[in-house]
One Martini backbone bead per residue (centre of mass of N, CA, C, O) as a GRO file, in nm:
protein
  314
    1MET     BB    1   0.182  -6.203  -2.841
    2THR     BB    2   0.123  -6.285  -2.517
    3ILE     BB    3  -0.105  -6.456  -2.365
    4GLY     BB    4  -0.175  -6.284  -2.058
    5LYS     BB    5  -0.006  -6.043  -2.054
    6VAL     BB    6   0.093  -5.792  -1.866
    7ARG     BB    7   0.041  -5.436  -1.930
    8ASP     BB    8   0.257  -5.250  -1.739
    9LEU     BB    9   0.398  -5.083  -2.012
   10ASP     BB   10   0.191  -4.910  -2.134
   11GLY     BB   11   0.340  -4.660  -2.350
   12LYS     BB   12   0.626  -4.697  -2.287
   13LEU     BB   13   0.952  -4.561  -2.341
   14VAL     BB   14   1.219  -4.783  -2.423
   15ALA     BB   15   1.564  -4.792  -2.400
   16LEU     BB   16   1.801  -4.998  -2.579
   17VAL     BB   17   2.132  -5.015  -2.505
   18GLY     BB   18   2.255  -5.261  -2.680
   19GLY     BB   19   1.978  -5.430  -2.817
   20THR     BB   20   2.109  -5.665  -3.046
   21GLY     BB   21   2.145  -5.892  -2.879
   22PHE     BB   22   2.050  -6.167  -2.721
   23PHE     BB   23   1.918  -6.026  -2.479
   24GLY     BB   24   1.779  -5.792  -2.632
   25ARG     BB   25   1.577  -5.968  -2.793
   26HIS     BB   26   1.426  -6.090  -2.543
   27LEU     BB   27   1.359  -5.821  -2.412
   28ALA     BB   28   1.188  -5.704  -2.633
   29GLN     BB   29   0.963  -5.909  -2.623
   30GLU     BB   30   0.878  -5.862  -2.330
   31LEU     BB   31   0.813  -5.559  -2.355
   32LEU     BB   32   0.608  -5.575  -2.581
   33ASP     BB   33   0.406  -5.760  -2.427
   34ARG     BB   34   0.376  -5.516  -2.204
   35GLY     BB   35   0.346  -5.239  -2.401
   36ALA     BB   36   0.601  -5.134  -2.507
   37ARG     BB   37   0.806  -4.899  -2.634
   38LEU     BB   38   1.089  -4.897  -2.868
   39ARG     BB   39   1.447  -4.800  -2.850
   40ILE     BB   40   1.705  -4.912  -3.051
   41ALA     BB   41   2.044  -4.877  -2.948
   42SER     BB   42   2.308  -4.887  -3.201
   43ARG     BB   43   2.574  -4.938  -3.411
   44HIS     BB   44   2.364  -5.188  -3.532
   45PRO     BB   45   2.039  -5.162  -3.598
   46GLU     BB   46   1.990  -5.381  -3.814
   47LYS     BB   47   1.990  -5.620  -3.601
   48ALA     BB   48   1.676  -5.539  -3.518
   49PHE     BB   49   1.481  -5.638  -3.747
   50LYS     BB   50   1.367  -5.907  -3.599
   51VAL     BB   51   1.174  -5.741  -3.402
   52LYS     BB   52   0.945  -5.622  -3.580
   53PRO     BB   53   0.738  -5.868  -3.592
   54LEU     BB   54   0.674  -5.837  -3.265
   55ALA     BB   55   0.537  -5.568  -3.350
   56GLY     BB   56   0.373  -5.302  -3.388
   57LEU     BB   57   0.286  -5.027  -3.528
   58GLY     BB   58   0.541  -4.813  -3.409
   59GLN     BB   59   0.689  -4.977  -3.154
   60VAL     BB   60   0.967  -4.959  -3.323
   61GLN     BB   61   1.288  -4.824  -3.288
   62MET     BB   62   1.593  -4.726  -3.471
   63VAL     BB   63   1.925  -4.631  -3.348
   64ALA     BB   64   2.222  -4.476  -3.396
   65VAL     BB   65   2.510  -4.549  -3.180
   66ASP     BB   66   2.785  -4.411  -2.979
   67VAL     BB   67   2.908  -4.441  -2.658
   68THR     BB   68   3.169  -4.239  -2.732
   69LYS     BB   69   2.923  -4.035  -2.843
   70PRO     BB   70   2.717  -3.823  -2.683
   71HIS     BB   71   2.537  -3.704  -2.908
   72THR     BB   72   2.391  -3.980  -2.981
   73LEU     BB   73   2.263  -4.016  -2.706
   74GLU     BB   74   2.096  -3.750  -2.685
   75VAL     BB   75   1.907  -3.838  -2.919
   76ALA     BB   76   1.820  -4.135  -2.821
   77LEU     BB   77   1.723  -4.025  -2.504
   78THR     BB   78   1.498  -3.851  -2.600
   79GLY     BB   79   1.179  -3.904  -2.441
   80VAL     BB   80   1.225  -4.120  -2.246
   81ASP     BB   81   1.131  -4.321  -1.968
   82ALA     BB   82   1.345  -4.564  -2.018
   83VAL     BB   83   1.661  -4.745  -1.937
   84VAL     BB   84   1.865  -5.001  -2.088
   85ASN     BB   85   2.188  -5.125  -2.025
   86LEU     BB   86   2.372  -5.365  -2.249
   87VAL     BB   87   2.658  -5.288  -2.269
   88GLY     BB   88   2.924  -5.501  -2.408
   89ALA     BB   89   3.274  -5.634  -2.375
   90PHE     BB   90   3.596  -5.810  -2.442
   91ALA     BB   91   3.697  -5.575  -2.627
   92GLY     BB   92   3.889  -5.297  -2.625
   93ASN     BB   93   3.746  -5.005  -2.484
   94LEU     BB   94   3.611  -5.075  -2.186
   95ASP     BB   95   3.584  -4.811  -2.043
   96ALA     BB   96   3.421  -4.654  -2.264
   97VAL     BB   97   3.187  -4.877  -2.263
   98GLN     BB   98   3.167  -5.027  -1.938
   99GLY     BB   99   3.253  -4.795  -1.765
  100ARG     BB  100   3.234  -4.478  -1.783
  101GLY     BB  101   3.027  -4.511  -2.018
  102ALA     BB  102   2.786  -4.596  -1.830
  103GLY     BB  103   2.770  -4.328  -1.679
  104GLN     BB  104   2.709  -4.153  -1.929
  105ILE     BB  105   2.441  -4.281  -1.998
  106ALA     BB  106   2.299  -4.208  -1.731
  107ALA     BB  107   2.335  -3.903  -1.736
  108ILE     BB  108   2.186  -3.854  -2.006
  109ALA     BB  109   1.920  -3.979  -1.938
  110ARG     BB  110   1.848  -3.792  -1.701
  111ALA     BB  111   1.879  -3.516  -1.860
  112ARG     BB  112   1.646  -3.627  -2.081
  113GLY     BB  113   1.399  -3.754  -1.866
  114ALA     BB  114   1.427  -4.002  -1.735
  115THR     BB  115   1.294  -4.221  -1.463
  116SER     BB  116   1.461  -4.491  -1.546
  117PHE     BB  117   1.743  -4.731  -1.460
  118VAL     BB  118   1.903  -5.019  -1.619
  119HIS     BB  119   2.189  -5.215  -1.531
  120ILE     BB  120   2.387  -5.434  -1.706
  121SER     BB  121   2.589  -5.670  -1.578
  122ALA     BB  122   2.786  -5.907  -1.378
  123ILE     BB  123   2.883  -6.181  -1.254
  124GLY     BB  124   3.207  -6.087  -1.119
  125ALA     BB  125   3.224  -5.815  -1.055
  126ASP     BB  126   3.565  -5.650  -1.018
  127ALA     BB  127   3.789  -5.403  -0.933
  128ALA     BB  128   4.040  -5.622  -0.871
  129SER     BB  129   4.062  -5.736  -1.137
  130PRO     BB  130   4.274  -5.852  -1.407
  131VAL     BB  131   4.021  -5.845  -1.574
  132GLY     BB  132   3.880  -5.619  -1.776
  133TYR     BB  133   3.585  -5.700  -1.764
  134ALA     BB  134   3.532  -5.720  -1.460
  135ARG     BB  135   3.640  -5.439  -1.379
  136THR     BB  136   3.456  -5.261  -1.576
  137LYS     BB  137   3.189  -5.358  -1.455
  138ALA     BB  138   3.236  -5.234  -1.175
  139GLU     BB  139   3.288  -4.945  -1.274
  140GLY     BB  140   3.013  -4.908  -1.407
  141GLU     BB  141   2.841  -4.925  -1.153
  142THR     BB  142   2.967  -4.683  -1.008
  143ALA     BB  143   2.894  -4.476  -1.229
  144VAL     BB  144   2.597  -4.506  -1.236
  145LEU     BB  145   2.542  -4.441  -0.926
  146ALA     BB  146   2.671  -4.159  -0.945
  147ALA     BB  147   2.467  -4.047  -1.170
  148TRP     BB  148   2.238  -4.269  -1.052
  149PRO     BB  149   2.123  -4.370  -0.745
  150GLU     BB  150   1.838  -4.513  -0.850
  151ALA     BB  151   1.956  -4.722  -0.991
  152VAL     BB  152   1.958  -5.055  -1.145
  153VAL     BB  153   2.143  -5.352  -1.077
  154LEU     BB  154   2.225  -5.623  -1.292
  155ARG     BB  155   2.362  -5.967  -1.233
  156PRO     BB  156   2.408  -6.197  -1.458
  157SER     BB  157   2.456  -6.476  -1.554
  158VAL     BB  158   2.470  -6.714  -1.763
  159LEU     BB  159   2.296  -6.732  -2.066
  160PHE     BB  160   2.016  -6.907  -2.196
  161GLY     BB  161   1.908  -7.042  -2.522
  162VAL     BB  162   1.810  -7.139  -2.833
  163ASP     BB  163   2.003  -6.875  -2.959
  164ASP     BB  164   2.279  -6.924  -2.842
  165ASN     BB  165   2.651  -6.922  -2.747
  166PHE     BB  166   2.648  -7.179  -2.547
  167LEU     BB  167   2.499  -7.444  -2.588
  168ASN     BB  168   2.564  -7.455  -2.900
  169LEU     BB  169   2.857  -7.477  -2.870
  170PHE     BB  170   2.879  -7.733  -2.691
  171ALA     BB  171   2.706  -7.914  -2.880
  172GLY     BB  172   2.889  -7.912  -3.126
  173PHE     BB  173   3.133  -8.068  -2.974
  174THR     BB  174   2.992  -8.358  -2.936
  175ALA     BB  175   3.090  -8.469  -3.233
  176LEU     BB  176   3.339  -8.533  -3.106
  177PRO     BB  177   3.534  -8.784  -2.989
  178ILE     BB  178   3.691  -8.551  -2.832
  179LEU     BB  179   3.626  -8.365  -2.523
  180PRO     BB  180   3.746  -8.079  -2.414
  181VAL     BB  181   3.785  -7.932  -2.077
  182PHE     BB  182   3.751  -7.630  -1.938
  183ALA     BB  183   3.739  -7.586  -1.621
  184PRO     BB  184   3.576  -7.842  -1.482
  185THR     BB  185   3.519  -7.723  -1.172
  186ALA     BB  186   3.372  -7.494  -1.246
  187LEU     BB  187   3.101  -7.278  -1.160
  188LEU     BB  188   2.767  -7.255  -1.266
  189GLN     BB  189   2.441  -7.041  -1.316
  190PRO     BB  190   2.228  -7.082  -1.522
  191LEU     BB  191   2.012  -6.859  -1.719
  192ASP     BB  192   1.721  -6.779  -1.844
  193VAL     BB  193   1.669  -6.524  -2.063
  194ASP     BB  194   1.356  -6.491  -1.995
  195ASP     BB  195   1.398  -6.451  -1.693
  196ALA     BB  196   1.570  -6.200  -1.713
  197ALA     BB  197   1.364  -6.030  -1.868
  198ARG     BB  198   1.143  -6.040  -1.651
  199ALA     BB  199   1.307  -5.884  -1.438
  200VAL     BB  200   1.328  -5.622  -1.594
  201GLY     BB  201   1.026  -5.574  -1.630
  202ASN     BB  202   0.964  -5.552  -1.319
  203VAL     BB  203   1.136  -5.302  -1.271
  204LEU     BB  204   1.002  -5.108  -1.477
  205ALA     BB  205   0.704  -5.135  -1.347
  206ASN     BB  206   0.867  -5.109  -1.040
  207PRO     BB  207   1.132  -4.922  -0.935
  208VAL     BB  208   1.132  -4.804  -0.642
  209PRO     BB  209   1.206  -5.065  -0.457
  210HIS     BB  210   1.501  -5.081  -0.637
  211ALA     BB  211   1.654  -4.845  -0.570
  212GLY     BB  212   2.006  -4.875  -0.569
  213LEU     BB  213   2.023  -5.179  -0.636
  214ILE     BB  214   2.173  -5.504  -0.624
  215TYR     BB  215   2.145  -5.790  -0.849
  216GLU     BB  216   2.161  -6.151  -0.856
  217LEU     BB  217   2.133  -6.357  -1.152
  218GLY     BB  218   2.041  -6.685  -1.101
  219GLY     BB  219   2.002  -6.996  -1.119
  220PRO     BB  220   1.883  -7.291  -0.947
  221GLU     BB  221   2.179  -7.406  -1.045
  222ALA     BB  222   2.491  -7.539  -0.964
  223LEU     BB  223   2.750  -7.627  -1.210
  224SER     BB  224   2.977  -7.785  -1.364
  225VAL     BB  225   3.142  -7.800  -1.658
  226MET     BB  226   3.139  -8.106  -1.672
  227ASP     BB  227   2.839  -8.151  -1.620
  228LEU     BB  228   2.737  -7.981  -1.855
  229ASN     BB  229   2.866  -8.165  -2.081
  230ARG     BB  230   2.711  -8.416  -2.009
  231ARG     BB  231   2.427  -8.315  -2.048
  232ILE     BB  232   2.460  -8.231  -2.345
  233ALA     BB  233   2.539  -8.508  -2.451
  234ARG     BB  234   2.275  -8.647  -2.380
  235ALA     BB  235   2.086  -8.456  -2.548
  236THR     BB  236   2.253  -8.538  -2.827
  237GLN     BB  237   2.338  -8.843  -2.825
  238ARG     BB  238   2.635  -8.844  -2.737
  239SER     BB  239   2.990  -9.012  -2.706
  240PRO     BB  240   3.223  -8.859  -2.590
  241ILE     BB  241   3.535  -8.808  -2.475
  242ILE     BB  242   3.567  -8.661  -2.163
  243VAL     BB  243   3.831  -8.411  -2.109
  244PRO     BB  244   4.021  -8.279  -1.875
  245LEU     BB  245   4.209  -8.002  -1.865
  246PRO     BB  246   4.490  -7.897  -1.794
  247GLU     BB  247   4.591  -7.586  -1.698
  248ARG     BB  248   4.834  -7.549  -1.885
  249LEU     BB  249   4.699  -7.636  -2.153
  250ALA     BB  250   4.475  -7.436  -2.142
  251SER     BB  251   4.657  -7.180  -2.147
  252LEU     BB  252   4.798  -7.238  -2.413
  253ILE     BB  253   4.548  -7.236  -2.592
  254ALA     BB  254   4.437  -6.950  -2.511
  255ALA     BB  255   4.704  -6.803  -2.634
  256MET     BB  256   4.596  -6.883  -2.904
  257PRO     BB  257   4.488  -6.857  -3.206
  258LEU     BB  258   4.177  -6.963  -3.301
  259THR     BB  259   4.026  -7.017  -3.039
  260PRO     BB  260   3.742  -7.074  -2.827
  261ILE     BB  261   3.947  -6.923  -2.613
  262SER     BB  262   4.049  -6.688  -2.401
  263ARG     BB  263   4.229  -6.581  -2.144
  264ASP     BB  264   4.001  -6.421  -2.012
  265GLN     BB  265   3.783  -6.637  -2.029
  266LEU     BB  266   3.934  -6.845  -1.865
  267ALA     BB  267   3.957  -6.679  -1.605
  268LEU     BB  268   3.650  -6.648  -1.561
  269LEU     BB  269   3.581  -6.952  -1.563
  270ARG     BB  270   3.762  -7.032  -1.309
  271GLN     BB  271   3.591  -6.840  -1.100
  272GLY     BB  272   3.322  -6.846  -1.196
  273ASN     BB  273   2.925  -6.810  -1.202
  274VAL     BB  274   2.809  -6.722  -0.896
  275ALA     BB  275   2.629  -6.642  -0.655
  276SER     BB  276   2.702  -6.494  -0.335
  277ASP     BB  277   2.443  -6.431  -0.125
  278THR     BB  278   2.477  -6.101  -0.053
  279LEU     BB  279   2.252  -6.062  -0.263
  280PRO     BB  280   1.984  -6.014  -0.423
  281GLY     BB  281   1.776  -6.199  -0.626
  282ILE     BB  282   1.544  -6.305  -0.859
  283ARG     BB  283   1.308  -6.354  -0.652
  284ALA     BB  284   1.299  -6.048  -0.563
  285LEU     BB  285   1.165  -5.997  -0.873
  286GLY     BB  286   0.939  -6.238  -0.931
  287VAL     BB  287   1.134  -6.488  -1.011
  288ASN     BB  288   1.127  -6.833  -1.113
  289PRO     BB  289   1.367  -7.020  -1.204
  290ARG     BB  290   1.458  -7.223  -1.461
  291PRO     BB  291   1.579  -7.522  -1.555
  292LEU     BB  292   1.789  -7.656  -1.780
  293ASP     BB  293   1.649  -7.945  -1.814
  294LEU     BB  294   1.384  -7.833  -1.939
  295PHE     BB  295   1.548  -7.776  -2.241
  296LEU     BB  296   1.756  -7.969  -2.371
  297ASN     BB  297   1.590  -8.195  -2.532
  298ARG     BB  298   1.452  -7.976  -2.718
  299TRP     BB  299   1.697  -7.793  -2.830
  300LEU     BB  300   1.929  -8.033  -2.907
  301VAL     BB  301   1.816  -8.228  -3.135
  302THR     BB  302   1.985  -8.106  -3.384
  303PHE     BB  303   2.265  -8.250  -3.270
  304ARG     BB  304   2.197  -8.505  -3.365
  305LYS     BB  305   2.288  -8.723  -3.594
  306HIS     BB  306   1.965  -8.692  -3.730
  307GLY     BB  307   1.822  -8.522  -3.573
  308ARG     BB  308   1.480  -8.521  -3.594
  309PHE     BB  309   1.502  -8.794  -3.771
  310GLY     BB  310   1.618  -8.978  -3.509
  311ALA     BB  311   1.363  -9.039  -3.385
  312LYS     BB  312   1.200  -9.262  -3.193
  313VAL     BB  313   0.930  -9.483  -3.243
  314ALA     BB  314   0.698  -9.659  -3.042
   0.00000   0.00000   0.00000
């Protein structure tokens, strides 16, 4: 438990649907610190075992669900006070999971007596997008608000944290002598995962002022993919030759199997991932987002040539 944390969710039972991923783990800690009881609903609830030590006795339940099977959701969402839908995927039946499936989760949650619903979407959600991920994210928002008009939709940018698959992936590549960069001019607005979790907690603690609204949650700075790679290389104290990949070559690589990026992921990266400024942002939820540079030198030290043992003593 975090000392001094306001327990404004004391006793509330919150269901985290799809809550075993990176964001879900950090959100669980935030909500537990604020006094909530959690029901983590996932196809693989055993992945939430690491949340158990963060909680008091009986403060966390784990339930197996399949969002394509409504009867499992009906069981998991019975008796909860609030629901956060974190379900998302880049492959498979995206409509069933994060398109109309999101609306089904909202409808069942409401029918089972929940009083608030937060839907986690993504910056870049676009019903006209040729990329299935972005298109179904937008369709999921529409379905949720149709089923529950007072639901709150949050669109986070790319999230980073000490245990992410974002900074750690990029940092691992800095050990290469030559570092190719996909979509080097694309802009990202990375957001600390704990700041995103705090925003969700603030909505759950006081949902009425946010009812029916969509928020875009971006970090305090937009930076290019090339700049991001340079900052990460500095933090790891590595000196690879950083080479921007031409678009055709990047597309060819993304079309091949067993590469670090798929065609859809490359298309999403190229369009960028920054807030539009046409919707309220994270500060409207009472969170002042922290900059990426505040964390890089502390988190990425293990990627240096000799890790923590390579630090020079003055």
